Kinemage of the C-alpha trace (Angstrom):
@kinemage 1
@onewidth
@group {chain A} dominant
@subgroup {mainchain}
@vectorlist {calphas} color= white
{ca met a 1} P 2.610 18.314 0.393
{ca gly a 2} L 6.338 18.593 0.648
{ca val a 3} L 9.585 17.590 -0.944
{ca glu a 4} L 10.295 13.877 -0.911
{ca lys a 5} L 13.295 12.780 1.147
{ca ala a 6} L 15.450 9.795 0.263
{ca glu a 7} L 13.621 6.474 0.245
{ca gln a 8} L 14.224 4.071 3.112
{ca ala a 9} L 14.024 0.362 3.844
{ca thr a 10} L 10.945 -1.128 5.517
{ca arg a 11} L 10.863 -0.921 9.295
{ca gly a 12} L 8.087 -0.833 11.890
{ca val a 13} L 5.536 -2.444 9.539
{ca thr a 14} L 3.175 -5.339 10.240
{ca val a 15} L 1.124 -6.909 7.435
{ca glu a 16} L -1.869 -9.174 8.111
{ca leu a 17} L -3.478 -11.072 5.237
{ca leu a 18} L -7.256 -10.744 5.671
{ca ala a 19} L -8.660 -12.491 2.586
{ca thr a 20} L -7.941 -13.664 -0.952
{ca val a 21} L -10.096 -14.658 -3.916
{ca asp a 22} L -8.693 -16.812 -6.729
{ca leu a 23} L -9.682 -14.916 -9.885
{ca ala a 24} L -9.336 -17.915 -12.224
{ca gly a 25} L -12.864 -18.787 -13.270
{ca glu a 26} L -14.214 -15.523 -11.855
{ca ile a 27} L -12.992 -13.250 -14.661
{ca asp a 28} L -11.829 -14.462 -18.071
{ca gly a 29} L -8.085 -14.041 -18.551
{ca met a 30} L -7.293 -13.796 -14.841
{ca glu a 31} L -5.803 -17.267 -14.405
{ca gly a 32} L -2.879 -17.191 -11.989
{ca arg a 33} L -4.099 -13.965 -10.334
{ca gln a 34} L -5.850 -13.306 -7.053
{ca leu a 35} L -7.619 -10.451 -5.333
{ca arg a 36} L -5.900 -9.821 -1.983
{ca met a 37} L -6.928 -7.771 1.051
{ca arg a 38} L -4.410 -6.920 3.768
{ca met a 39} L -4.286 -4.779 6.889
{ca val a 40} L -1.000 -2.890 7.073
{ca thr a 41} L 0.108 -1.207 10.310
{ca ile a 42} L 2.950 1.305 10.206
{ca glu a 43} L 4.262 2.244 13.638
{ca pro a 44} L 5.251 5.863 14.410
{ca gly a 45} L 8.517 6.488 12.574
{ca gly a 46} L 7.941 3.371 10.464
{ca val a 47} L 8.560 3.088 6.743
{ca phe a 48} L 7.007 0.839 4.070
{ca gly a 49} L 9.731 0.915 1.458
{ca pro a 50} L 11.887 1.021 -0.440
{ca leu a 51} L 10.567 2.742 -3.542
{ca his a 52} L 8.320 0.223 -5.306
{ca asp a 53} L 5.979 0.166 -8.275
{ca his a 54} L 2.539 -1.326 -8.884
{ca ala a 55} L 3.035 -2.455 -12.488
{ca gly a 56} L 0.932 -5.607 -12.829
{ca arg a 57} L -0.355 -5.135 -9.260
{ca pro a 58} L -3.088 -2.470 -9.248
{ca gly a 59} L -4.836 -1.691 -5.997
{ca thr a 60} L -6.440 0.763 -3.638
{ca val a 61} L -5.697 1.827 -0.078
{ca tyr a 62} L -8.052 3.100 2.645
{ca ile a 63} L -6.747 4.622 5.900
{ca leu a 64} L -8.480 3.409 9.075
{ca gln a 65} L -6.318 5.151 11.698
{ca gly a 66} L -3.432 7.578 11.917
{ca thr a 67} L -1.708 9.397 9.086
{ca ile a 68} L 0.367 7.917 6.260
{ca thr a 69} L 2.696 9.999 4.118
{ca asp a 70} L 2.767 8.740 0.516
{ca his a 71} L 5.972 9.647 -1.344
{ca arg a 72} L 5.663 9.700 -5.147
{ca asp a 73} L 6.588 11.933 -8.065
{ca gly a 74} L 8.815 14.063 -5.832
{ca leu a 75} L 5.927 14.919 -3.498
{ca ala a 76} L 5.025 13.828 0.029
{ca thr a 77} L 1.241 13.721 0.537
{ca glu a 78} L -0.349 13.005 3.928
{ca tyr a 79} L -3.537 10.936 4.154
{ca gly a 80} L -5.590 10.503 7.315
{ca pro a 81} L -8.499 8.293 8.362
{ca gly a 82} L -11.373 7.945 5.919
{ca val a 83} L -9.374 8.635 2.768
{ca gly a 84} L -6.972 6.721 0.599
{ca trp a 85} L -5.497 6.507 -2.862
{ca pro a 86} L -5.326 4.349 -5.989
{ca glu a 87} L -2.180 2.448 -6.981
{ca asp a 88} L -1.916 1.819 -10.732
{ca arg a 89} L 0.801 0.814 -13.205
{ca asn a 90} L 2.255 4.341 -13.054
{ca thr a 91} L 2.588 4.385 -9.259
{ca asn a 92} L 6.141 4.459 -7.844
{ca gln a 93} L 6.060 5.124 -4.117
{ca trp a 94} L 7.175 4.485 -0.585
{ca leu a 95} L 5.212 5.224 2.602
{ca glu a 96} L 5.988 6.449 6.096
{ca asn a 97} L 4.251 7.290 9.360
{ca arg a 98} L 5.415 10.703 10.588
{ca gly a 99} L 2.758 10.744 13.316
{ca thr a 100} L 2.672 9.677 16.957
{ca leu a 101} L 0.001 6.954 16.584
{ca pro a 102} L 0.169 3.691 14.630
{ca ala a 103} L -1.213 4.183 11.116
{ca val a 104} L -3.488 1.402 9.865
{ca glu a 105} L -4.554 0.914 6.262
{ca ile a 106} L -6.578 -1.623 4.348
{ca ser a 107} L -4.865 -2.496 1.076
{ca val a 108} L -6.724 -4.331 -1.716
{ca asp a 109} L -4.830 -5.377 -4.842
{ca ile a 110} L -4.649 -7.907 -7.651
{ca val a 111} L -1.477 -9.992 -7.483
{ca thr a 112} L 0.101 -13.040 -9.053
{ca lys a 113} L -1.071 -16.091 -7.130
{ca pro a 114} L 1.759 -17.537 -5.014
{ca ala a 115} L 3.113 -20.910 -6.161
């Protein structure tokens, strides 16, 4: 853990949509929402920013490769392969890859269905 530095704009990030499930009809009250799974790759020195929240967009992240530094609540926490974190309505964060290898995560969240 360390002190959080100033947030930055996104750079060196690739996002691949892997799957979605329309939640209307699956769970009562979930009309207009979908479950989404993405693979996010952050290149060395890359940033997934700026600071963003997850209000109305809860999810979880699992790290497949590399190390991702999660900046939230004034702390910088590093996560490596085989671990991850939850993202709930209280999450305000930005991410970076301080390592020398591409960092790859699987991100699963509930989002508003695109029009």
